C-alpha positions as CSV (number, residue, x, y, z in Angstrom):
1,M,104.5,107.2,-3.1
2,V,106.2,106.4,0.3
3,K,103.8,106.2,3.4
4,K,104.1,108.1,6.3
5,E,105.3,105.8,9.2
6,K,108.8,104.4,8.7
7,Y,109.4,100.8,9.9
8,A,112.3,98.9,11.3
9,V,112.1,95.0,11.1
10,I,114.2,93.2,13.4
11,G,115.0,89.8,12.5
12,A,115.6,88.5,9.0
13,G,114.2,85.0,9.6
14,C,111.1,83.8,7.9
15,G,108.6,86.3,9.7
16,G,111.0,89.1,9.3
17,H,111.3,88.4,5.6
18,A,107.6,88.5,5.2
19,I,106.8,91.6,7.2
20,A,109.7,93.7,5.7
21,G,109.0,92.4,2.1
22,Q,105.2,93.2,2.6
23,L,105.6,96.7,4.0
24,A,108.3,97.8,1.4
25,S,106.2,96.4,-1.4
26,I,103.2,98.6,-0.6
27,G,105.2,101.7,-0.2
28,Y,106.7,102.1,3.4
29,D,110.1,103.0,4.1
30,V,111.6,99.8,5.6
31,T,114.8,99.0,7.3
32,L,115.9,95.2,8.3
33,Y,118.1,94.2,11.0
34,N,119.6,90.8,11.7
35,R,121.9,90.0,14.6
36,S,124.3,87.7,12.4
37,I,125.7,88.8,9.0
38,T,125.2,85.3,7.7
39,R,121.5,85.5,7.2
40,I,121.2,89.1,6.1
41,K,124.1,89.3,3.7
42,P,122.2,87.8,0.7
43,V,119.4,90.3,1.4
44,Q,121.8,93.0,1.8
45,E,123.3,92.3,-1.6
46,R,120.1,92.1,-3.5
47,G,118.7,95.3,-1.6
48,C,115.1,93.9,-1.7
49,I,112.8,91.1,-0.6
50,D,110.4,89.3,-3.2
51,L,107.2,87.9,-2.1
52,E,105.7,84.9,-3.7
53,G,102.7,82.6,-3.0
54,V,99.4,84.2,-1.8
55,L,100.9,87.6,-1.9
56,Q,103.1,88.8,-4.7
57,G,105.4,91.8,-4.9
58,T,109.0,93.2,-4.5
59,G,110.0,95.5,-1.7
60,A,113.2,97.6,-1.8
61,L,114.8,98.2,1.7
62,S,116.3,101.4,2.4
63,Y,118.8,99.7,5.0
64,A,119.7,95.9,5.6
65,G,122.4,95.2,8.1
66,T,123.7,94.3,11.5
67,D,123.9,97.7,12.9
68,I,121.0,98.3,15.2
69,S,121.6,102.0,15.7
70,K,121.1,102.5,11.8
71,A,118.2,100.2,11.8
72,I,116.0,102.0,14.1
73,A,117.4,105.5,14.1
74,D,114.5,107.3,12.5
75,R,111.9,104.8,12.7
76,D,108.5,105.3,13.9
77,I,107.6,101.5,14.5
78,I,110.1,98.7,15.3
79,M,108.7,95.4,14.4
80,V,110.6,92.6,16.4
81,V,110.4,89.3,14.6
82,I,112.6,86.8,16.4
83,T,112.2,84.1,18.8
84,A,111.1,85.1,22.1
85,D,114.3,83.8,23.8
86,G,116.1,86.8,22.1
87,H,113.7,89.5,23.3
88,R,115.8,90.4,26.3
89,E,119.1,90.7,24.0
90,I,117.3,92.9,21.5
91,A,115.9,95.1,24.0
92,E,119.3,95.4,25.5
93,K,120.8,96.2,22.1
94,M,118.0,98.9,21.3
95,A,118.0,100.7,24.6
96,P,120.7,103.2,23.9
97,Y,119.2,104.1,20.7
98,L,115.5,104.5,21.4
99,R,113.8,107.9,21.3
100,D,110.5,109.3,22.7
101,G,107.5,108.5,20.5
102,Q,108.7,105.2,19.0
103,T,106.7,101.9,19.2
104,I,108.0,98.2,19.7
105,I,105.7,95.5,18.7
106,L,106.7,91.9,19.3
107,N,105.8,89.5,16.6
108,P,104.6,87.7,18.7
109,G,105.3,88.4,22.3
110,R,104.7,84.7,23.1
111,T,103.8,84.7,26.9
112,C,104.3,88.1,28.5
113,G,107.1,89.5,26.1
114,V,106.0,93.0,26.7
115,L,106.8,92.7,30.4
116,E,110.2,91.2,29.8
117,V,111.0,94.0,27.2
118,D,109.7,96.7,29.4
119,C,111.6,95.4,32.5
120,T,114.9,95.1,30.4
121,L,114.7,98.7,29.1
122,R,114.3,99.9,32.6
123,Q,117.2,97.8,33.9
124,C,119.2,99.3,31.0
125,D,118.3,102.9,32.3
126,C,116.4,103.6,28.9
127,K,114.6,107.0,29.3
128,A,113.0,107.1,26.1
129,K,109.2,107.1,26.3
130,V,108.2,104.2,24.0
131,V,105.0,102.1,23.4
132,I,105.6,98.4,23.9
133,A,103.0,96.2,22.3
134,E,102.6,92.6,21.3
135,A,100.8,90.6,18.6
136,N,99.1,87.3,19.7
137,T,100.7,85.4,16.7
138,L,102.7,86.1,13.6
139,L,100.3,87.3,10.8
140,F,101.8,85.2,8.0
141,T,102.7,81.5,7.5
142,V,105.7,81.8,5.7
143,R,108.7,79.7,4.5
144,V,112.2,81.0,3.4
145,T,114.1,78.5,1.3
146,T,116.3,81.3,-0.6
147,P,117.3,84.3,1.3
148,G,115.5,87.4,-0.1
149,I,112.6,85.4,-1.2
150,A,109.6,84.8,1.0
151,T,107.0,82.3,0.1
152,I,103.9,83.4,1.8
153,K,101.4,80.4,2.2
154,G,98.9,82.1,4.2
155,V,97.8,85.4,6.0
156,K,95.7,85.1,9.1
157,K,92.1,86.8,9.1
158,E,92.8,88.6,12.3
159,V,95.5,88.9,14.7
160,P,95.0,90.6,18.2
161,V,97.4,93.1,19.4
162,A,97.9,94.7,22.7
163,A,100.2,97.4,24.3
164,L,101.6,97.1,27.7
165,H,99.3,99.8,28.8
166,A,96.0,99.0,27.5
167,E,95.1,102.8,27.0
168,D,97.7,102.7,24.1
169,T,96.2,100.0,22.2
170,E,93.5,101.5,20.1
171,H,95.5,104.3,18.7
172,L,98.1,101.7,17.9
173,V,95.8,99.7,16.0
174,E,94.5,102.5,14.1
175,T,98.1,103.6,13.3
176,L,98.8,100.2,11.9
177,A,95.4,99.7,9.9
178,S,96.8,100.9,6.7
179,A,99.7,98.3,6.6
180,F,98.0,95.5,8.6
181,P,94.3,95.7,8.6
182,Q,94.2,92.1,10.1
183,F,95.5,93.6,13.6
184,K,92.6,93.9,16.0
185,V,92.4,95.5,19.6
186,A,93.0,93.0,22.2
187,S,91.7,93.8,25.8
188,T,95.0,93.5,27.6
189,F,98.3,91.8,26.9
190,L,96.9,89.0,29.1
191,E,94.7,88.2,26.2
192,T,97.7,88.0,23.7
193,S,99.9,86.4,26.1
194,F,97.8,83.6,27.5
195,G,96.3,82.9,24.1
196,N,99.9,81.7,23.0
197,I,98.7,78.9,20.6
198,G,102.3,78.1,19.6
199,A,102.9,77.0,23.3
200,I,100.2,74.7,23.1
201,F,100.6,73.2,19.5
202,H,104.3,72.9,18.8
203,P,105.8,71.1,22.0
204,I,103.0,68.4,21.9
205,I,103.2,67.6,18.1
206,M,107.0,67.6,18.3
207,L,107.3,65.3,21.4
208,L,104.6,62.8,20.2
209,N,106.1,62.4,16.9
210,K,109.9,62.6,18.2
211,D,110.7,58.9,17.0
212,R,109.4,60.0,13.4
213,I,111.8,62.8,13.4
214,L,114.8,61.1,14.8
215,S,114.3,58.4,12.1
216,G,114.4,61.1,9.4
217,E,110.9,60.7,8.2
218,K,109.5,63.4,6.3
219,F,105.9,64.5,7.1
220,D,103.7,67.4,7.3
221,F,104.0,68.8,10.7
222,Y,100.3,70.1,11.2
223,T,98.4,67.6,9.3
224,D,100.2,64.2,9.3
225,G,101.7,65.2,12.8
226,V,98.6,65.6,14.7
227,S,96.9,62.1,15.4
228,R,93.9,61.6,17.4
229,K,95.9,61.2,20.6
230,A,97.9,64.4,19.8
231,A,94.7,66.3,19.1
232,D,93.2,65.1,22.4
233,L,96.4,66.2,24.2
234,I,96.3,69.4,22.6
235,D,92.6,69.9,23.7
236,R,93.4,69.1,27.3
237,V,96.3,71.3,27.7
238,D,94.3,74.1,26.0
239,R,91.6,73.9,28.7
240,E,94.3,74.2,31.1
241,A,95.5,77.5,29.7
242,I,92.1,78.7,29.2
243,N,91.5,78.1,33.0
244,V,94.7,80.1,33.8
245,A,93.8,82.9,31.6
246,S,90.2,82.9,33.3
247,R,91.7,83.3,36.7
248,L,93.8,86.1,35.6
249,G,90.4,87.9,34.5
250,T,90.8,87.5,30.7
251,R,89.2,85.3,28.4
252,V,91.2,83.6,25.4
253,L,90.0,81.7,22.5
254,S,90.1,77.9,22.5
255,I,92.2,76.2,20.0
256,T,89.3,75.6,17.7
257,E,87.9,79.0,18.1
258,W,91.3,80.3,17.2
259,L,91.7,78.3,14.2
260,A,88.3,79.4,12.9
261,S,89.0,83.1,13.6
262,R,92.4,83.0,12.2
263,Y,92.3,80.9,9.0
264,G,88.3,81.2,8.4
265,L,87.8,77.4,8.9
266,K,84.4,75.8,10.0
267,L,84.3,75.3,13.8
268,S,84.9,71.6,14.5
269,D,87.3,69.4,16.6
270,V,91.0,69.9,16.9
271,Y,91.8,66.7,14.8
272,T,89.7,67.7,11.8
273,M,90.4,71.4,11.9
274,T,94.3,70.9,11.8
275,R,94.4,68.1,9.4
276,T,92.1,69.9,6.8
277,N,93.5,73.6,7.3
278,P,94.7,74.1,3.6
279,V,97.3,76.6,4.9
280,Y,99.0,73.9,7.0
281,Q,99.4,71.5,3.9
282,G,102.9,71.1,2.8
283,I,104.6,72.7,6.1
284,K,107.2,70.0,6.9
285,A,108.2,68.8,10.4
286,P,111.6,69.9,11.5
287,N,114.3,67.3,11.1
288,T,115.7,67.6,14.6
289,L,114.6,68.1,17.9
290,D,116.9,71.1,18.2
291,T,114.2,73.5,17.1
292,R,112.4,76.6,18.3
293,Y,109.4,74.6,18.7
294,L,110.9,73.2,22.0
295,W,113.5,75.6,23.1
296,E,111.4,78.5,22.4
297,D,107.9,77.4,23.1
298,I,108.3,75.5,26.4
299,P,110.5,78.2,28.3
300,T,108.7,81.1,26.9
301,G,105.1,79.6,26.6
302,L,104.3,76.7,28.7
303,V,106.6,77.4,31.7
304,P,105.3,80.9,32.4
305,I,101.7,79.5,31.8
306,L,102.3,76.8,34.4
307,F,103.8,79.1,37.1
308,T,101.3,81.9,36.8
């Protein structure tokens, strides 16, 4: 039986595959949009997404394509699952077609994504009364090697979510609970934004392993890539981010607290927790420096934290 809320998933990358496939496989009416035809065409031809790994199932999609007006036309919840540098563009594309009562959730928002989307919609003179929210991190650890098939390596134990206006958050999380019981109420979007762990993790691991990457060496990113030196630097940058959040009046989890709560790990030091996290096993490092771990996580993560 099809469940009540209708979802649109924006972005057919790894995260979009996982979210769309999971929702559709448990009975929700789901559409999937992607900006380019190349990535979504195989999904369009299949008409469904298969899940493998720690989650199993097949989800049939009611629409898959590059027409955003069709993708969001009658949707209750719009899950935006793209890199944060695309949030402005997607907000501009959605603006003419949004209607009152819809909810937009950034998965994740990175740092202050809700502010950028809200500002963009207002600049586009969008009159629709919508709720804009962001998740602290992507719920799934997922890889897609074949379009239409998502390999779910792990599901986080909990993910804080916050609406731009804090009074909307509790109702939003209640609405999402049947599909995503892992979503939890965050105090404000400052908590989700300044707890942007990707901004702390990714650039440091990338830059301290750049010679290995450039030489073509294949290694596991979060395990082999986190040396004692990298772990120490991650910990130091993390403390700076926590200090910024504190000055803004919010508390965010430390790296080690985050790893413990998201993956159910025993609390220890950064080096031990990253290298022994079973979900991180087998996740290969990028084979180029032209990766979202740098061009997304620095400008939409570290830079806003630095200049706050």
